[in-house]
C-alpha positions in Angstrom: 84.8 71.4 45.2 82.6 68.3 45.3 83.8 65.4 43.2 81.9 62.4 44.4 78.9 60.6 43.1 75.9 63.2 42.7 73.4 61.0 43.6 74.7 60.7 47.1 73.3 63.9 48.2 70.0 63.2 50.4 67.8 65.7 48.1 68.8 64.0 44.9 68.2 60.4 46.3 64.8 61.6 47.4 64.0 62.9 44.0 65.2 59.9 42.3 63.1 57.7 44.5 60.0 59.6 44.1 60.4 59.6 40.2 61.0 56.1 40.0 58.2 55.3 42.4 55.8 57.3 40.4 56.8 55.3 37.2 56.5 52.0 39.0 52.9 53.0 40.3 52.0 54.4 37.0 53.0 51.1 35.2 51.1 49.1 37.9 47.8 50.8 37.1 45.4 48.2 35.7 44.7 49.1 32.1 42.4 47.0 29.8 41.6 48.0 26.1 38.0 46.7 25.2 36.0 47.2 22.0 32.4 47.3 22.0 30.5 46.6 18.7 27.0 47.6 18.9 24.1 47.4 16.6 20.4 48.4 16.9 17.1 48.6 14.9 17.9 46.2 12.2 14.2 46.2 11.1 14.5 43.1 9.1 17.3 44.1 6.8 19.2 41.0 5.8 20.9 42.9 3.0 20.8 46.6 1.7 17.9 47.6 -0.3 20.0 48.4 -3.2 18.8 52.0 -3.4 21.1 54.7 -4.6 20.3 57.0 -1.8 21.3 54.5 0.9 23.6 51.9 -0.7 24.8 50.4 2.6 23.7 48.1 5.4 22.6 44.7 5.9 23.4 41.7 8.3 25.3 39.9 5.5 27.9 42.6 5.3 27.9 43.1 9.1 29.2 39.8 9.7 32.1 40.4 7.6 32.9 43.4 9.5 32.5 41.6 12.9 34.8 38.8 11.9 37.4 41.4 10.7 37.5 43.4 14.1 37.5 40.1 16.1 40.7 39.0 14.3 42.3 42.3 15.0 41.2 42.9 18.6 40.9 40.1 21.0 39.0 41.9 23.7 35.7 42.5 21.6 32.3 42.2 22.7 29.2 42.4 20.4 25.9 43.8 21.7 22.4 44.5 20.0 19.6 46.8 21.7 16.6 45.1 19.9 14.1 45.5 16.9 16.0 42.7 15.0 12.9 41.8 13.0 10.4 44.3 11.2 6.7 44.4 12.1 5.6 43.2 8.7 8.3 40.6 8.3 7.2 37.1 7.5 8.0 34.4 9.7 10.7 32.9 7.4 12.7 36.0 7.3 12.4 36.3 11.2 13.9 32.9 11.3 16.8 33.7 8.9 17.5 37.0 10.9 17.7 34.9 14.3 19.8 32.3 12.7 22.2 34.8 11.4 22.4 36.4 14.9 23.3 33.1 16.4 25.9 32.7 13.8 27.6 36.2 14.2 27.8 35.2 18.0 26.2 38.2 19.9 27.1 38.5 23.5 23.8 40.2 24.6 20.6 41.3 23.0 18.1 43.7 24.6 14.4 42.9 24.0 12.7 45.2 21.3 9.1 45.7 20.9 9.4 44.1 17.4 10.6 41.0 18.6 6.9 40.2 19.5 5.5 40.7 16.0 4.3 37.0 15.8 3.5 37.0 19.6 5.1 36.0 22.8 5.0 32.2 22.4 6.4 32.2 18.8 9.3 34.6 20.3 10.1 32.2 23.1 10.2 29.2 20.7 12.4 30.6 18.2 15.0 32.5 20.4 16.4 29.9 22.6 19.8 30.2 21.3 20.0 33.9 21.5 21.4 35.7 24.5 18.4 38.0 25.2 18.3 40.1 28.3 15.7 42.2 30.0 15.4 42.8 33.7 12.2 44.7 34.0 9.6 42.5 31.9 7.8 39.7 33.3 5.1 37.2 32.0 1.9 36.8 34.0 1.2 33.2 34.6 -1.4 31.1 36.8 1.6 30.6 39.1 2.5 34.3 39.3 5.1 36.6 37.6 8.2 35.1 35.8 11.1 36.8 34.3 10.5 36.6 30.5 14.3 36.4 29.8 17.5 36.6 31.8 17.9 40.0 33.4 21.6 40.5 32.8 24.7 38.7 31.6 28.2 39.1 33.2 31.1 38.5 30.7 34.7 38.4 31.6 36.5 40.5 28.7 40.4 41.1 29.1 40.2 40.3 32.8 37.4 43.0 33.5 33.9 41.7 34.7 31.2 43.5 32.6 27.6 43.2 33.5 25.0 43.8 30.7 21.7 44.6 32.1 18.6 44.6 29.6 15.9 47.2 29.9 12.8 47.9 27.9 10.7 51.1 28.1 7.2 51.1 29.6 5.7 52.9 26.5 7.4 51.1 23.6 4.1 49.1 22.7 2.3 52.3 22.5 1.7 52.0 18.6 2.1 48.3 18.3 0.1 46.1 15.9 -3.5 46.0 17.3 -3.7 42.4 16.4 -1.0 41.4 18.9 -1.1 44.4 21.4 -3.8 42.9 23.6 -1.8 39.8 24.1 1.3 41.9 25.1 -0.9 44.0 27.5 -2.6 40.8 29.1 0.5 38.8 29.3 3.4 41.1 30.1 4.2 43.3 33.0 6.9 46.0 32.4 8.2 47.5 35.6 9.8 50.8 36.0 13.5 50.6 34.2 15.1 53.2 36.7 13.9 51.4 39.9 14.8 48.0 38.3 18.4 48.9 37.5 18.9 50.8 40.6 18.4 47.8 42.6 20.3 45.6 40.3 23.6 47.7 40.5 23.6 47.4 44.3 23.4 43.7 43.7 26.0 43.7 41.0 28.7 45.9 42.5 30.6 43.2 44.0 30.3 40.9 40.9 31.2 43.4 38.1 33.8 46.0 37.4 31.7 47.6 34.7 28.0 48.2 34.4 26.5 48.5 30.8 22.7 49.0 30.3 21.5 47.7 27.1 18.1 49.6 26.6 15.2 49.7 24.3 13.4 53.0 25.3 14.8 55.8 23.2 17.4 58.6 23.6 15.6 60.9 26.0 14.5 58.1 28.4 18.3 57.0 28.3 19.2 60.4 29.2 17.1 60.4 32.2 18.1 57.2 33.2 21.8 58.2 33.3 20.8 61.5 35.2 18.8 59.7 37.7 20.8 56.3 38.5 24.4 56.5 39.4 26.8 53.6 38.7 26.0 53.1 35.0 29.2 53.2 32.9 27.7 53.0 29.6 24.2 52.8 27.9 23.8 51.1 24.5 20.4 52.4 23.4 17.8 51.6 20.8 14.0 52.0 19.8 14.0 55.6 18.4 16.9 55.0 15.8 19.2 57.8 17.0 22.6 58.2 15.3 25.1 59.3 17.7 28.1 60.7 16.0 29.8 61.2 19.4 28.7 59.6 22.6 26.3 61.5 24.7 27.5 62.2 28.2 25.1 62.5 31.1 27.0 62.9 34.5 29.4 59.9 34.4 27.5 57.8 31.8 28.0 57.5 28.1 25.1 56.9 25.8 25.6 55.5 22.1 23.2 54.3 19.3 23.8 53.7 15.7 20.7 54.5 13.7 18.2 52.7 11.8 17.9 49.6 9.3 21.4 47.9 10.0 22.9 50.7 7.9 25.8 51.3 10.5 27.5 49.3 13.1 29.1 51.1 16.1 32.6 50.6 17.4 33.4 52.0 20.8 37.2 51.6 21.6 37.5 52.0 25.4 40.5 52.0 28.0 39.5 50.9 31.3 41.7 52.1 34.1 40.9 51.3 37.8 37.5 49.9 36.6 36.5 52.9 35.1 36.1 54.0 31.2 38.8 56.7 31.1 39.3 56.8 27.4 36.6 56.3 24.8 36.6 56.6 21.0 33.4 56.2 18.8 33.3 55.2 15.2 30.2 54.7 13.2 30.7 52.4 10.2 28.6 52.5 7.1 28.2 49.0 5.8 29.1 49.7 2.2 29.8 47.2 -0.6 33.5 47.3 0.2 32.6 44.8 2.7 32.1 41.6 1.1 29.1 39.5 1.9 29.4 36.7 4.4 29.1 33.5 2.5 27.0 31.5 5.0 24.5 34.4 5.6 24.4 35.0 1.7 23.3 31.3 1.1 20.6 31.6 3.9 19.4 34.8 2.2 19.1 33.2 -1.2 17.2 30.1 0.5 14.8 32.7 2.0 14.3 34.6 -1.3 13.5 31.3 -3.1 10.8 30.3 -0.4 9.5 33.8 -0.3 8.9 34.1 -4.0 7.3 30.8 -4.1 4.7 32.1 -1.7 4.2 35.3 -3.6 3.6 33.4 -7.0 0.7 31.4 -5.1 -0.8 34.7 -3.9 -0.7 36.2 -7.2 -3.3 33.5 -8.3 -5.8 34.7 -5.6 -8.9 36.6 -6.7 -8.6 40.3 -6.7 -11.6 42.7 -6.2 -13.1 44.3 -9.3 -12.5 47.9 -8.0 -9.0 47.4 -6.6 -6.5 50.1 -7.6 -3.7 48.7 -9.5 0.0 49.3 -8.2 3.2 48.2 -9.5 6.2 48.0 -7.0 9.7 47.5 -8.0 12.2 46.7 -5.1 14.6 44.3 -3.4 12.8 41.7 -1.3 15.3 42.3 1.4 14.0 46.0 1.9 12.4 46.3 5.3 10.6 49.6 4.3 9.2 48.0 1.3 7.8 45.1 3.2 6.2 47.6 5.5 4.5 49.3 2.4 3.3 45.9 1.1 2.1 44.3 4.3 0.9 47.2 6.5 0.0 50.2 4.3 -1.3 48.6 1.2 -2.9 45.6 2.8 -4.3 47.0 5.9 -3.7 50.6 6.8 -4.7 52.5 3.7 -7.7 50.2 2.8 -8.9 50.7 6.6 -8.3 54.5 6.3 -9.8 55.3 2.8 -12.1 52.3 2.1 -10.4 51.2 -1.0 -8.5 48.0 -1.9 -5.2 47.5 -4.1 -4.1 45.1 -6.6 -0.4 45.3 -5.6 1.9 43.6 -8.1 5.3 43.2 -6.7 8.7 42.9 -8.9 12.0 41.8 -7.7 14.7 44.1 -9.2 17.1 41.2 -9.4 14.8 39.0 -11.6 16.0 39.1 -15.1 12.4 39.3 -16.2 11.9 42.5 -14.4 14.2 44.9 -16.1 12.2 44.8 -19.6 8.9 45.5 -18.0 10.6 48.4 -15.9 12.1 49.8 -19.0 8.7 49.7 -20.8 7.0 51.5 -18.0 9.5 54.0 -17.6 9.3 54.7 -21.4 5.5 55.1 -21.1 6.0 57.8 -18.3 9.0 59.7 -20.2 11.6 58.9 -17.7 14.7 56.6 -17.9 15.5 53.6 -15.8 18.9 55.0 -14.5 17.1 57.9 -12.9 15.3 55.7 -10.5 15.7 55.1 -6.8 14.2 52.1 -5.0 11.5 51.3 -4.0 9.7 52.6 -7.2 5.9 52.6 -7.3 3.8 53.1 -10.3 0.4 54.3 -9.3 -2.6 56.0 -11.0 -0.2 57.4 -14.0 2.5 58.8 -11.7 5.9 57.3 -10.6 7.1 57.6 -7.0 10.7 56.7 -6.8 12.6 56.4 -3.5 11.5 56.6 0.1 11.4 60.3 0.2 9.0 60.6 -2.8 6.9 57.7 -1.5 6.6 59.4 2.1 6.0 62.8 0.9 3.6 62.3 -2.3 2.1 58.8 -2.3 -0.2 59.2 0.9 -1.8 62.3 -0.7 -2.3 60.7 -4.0 -4.1 57.7 -2.6 -6.2 59.9 -0.4 -7.3 62.1 -3.6 -8.0 59.0 -5.6 -10.0 57.5 -2.8 -12.1 60.5 -2.5 -13.0 60.6 -6.2 -13.7 56.7 -6.1 -15.9 57.2 -3.1 -18.1 60.2 -4.3 
């Protein structure tokens, strides 16, 4: 009978060696946990629109959430894929948004078409302190083509070198403001995104462990990019305002986006093993009122509102055409959708389309003077104020409350009234 140490047999010694070697090798594999916070299509929403149907969103809440995650998770990176401002934003709101983005400390921001709402020169003058990236857009000058912004940024996060490459789609300006579009077409050259990033990946392979494309071209274009170009670990997309509840995977590339109007912020928790994203968990956070307003951004918003309403009061004294159709709009001044209605549809699009003008009277729902008037108008239409969604529009004896009602019913009503007036 054998009575000695059981580990002395050659077979057992071999097994023990292999097991312990495996443990050592497993423990030695480089693992890094990195959190990607990402946003897109803020569309001018400094704060939520206080609408019952969508009571969430806004940069002022986003900043609070970002600070919370950064305090909890050291290896956090913050990315935006463009359309920070709104096509009908005023310059003061745009400046307030850009100032807020500097304050939040974004690591990389893709160029969106809406960033050029006030022209190329205005954009360049007001974004010096922001890390915009785009590898495939060039400005035409007398001395040749020049990269409009830096093509990429390499950040070292948790020991990992991550390259963020900016790309913009070749057709994103198709429906752009006709007043600005000629300037864009004459001064900017947008090269093929796939060819651009394919060349850059070859250059950056020795400089970066992870490749992230921060794109502004839409989900379908992102899928094609992932299928046709190898070496992209992650695509943080934008432009078409897709809400990805799970990462979309094409070959070895994952694609994420987080919807519209700054309503959500995306959080992608990743574990990187041997310079590869092996574990990925996506959470989309609705920015509800449980997230307190950031005090600094709230202060800037109130400054903006004060200046904005001083401008509105001056405009109210401007003469109105005798045949202008009266419209009352009740909304929050931070509502980007409402700003579009005022500055694009009522001011330009519908007058051009139907040959009529509007006397649009705007009412801030936070102004104490607004509520008595709103109650009076609701009473005249046999409705109660607590049934309203915002924005609410009173036009031609009918109430249109909430985005859905306005989108579905108001254009037809305006067309019908215009036809009667033009008979």
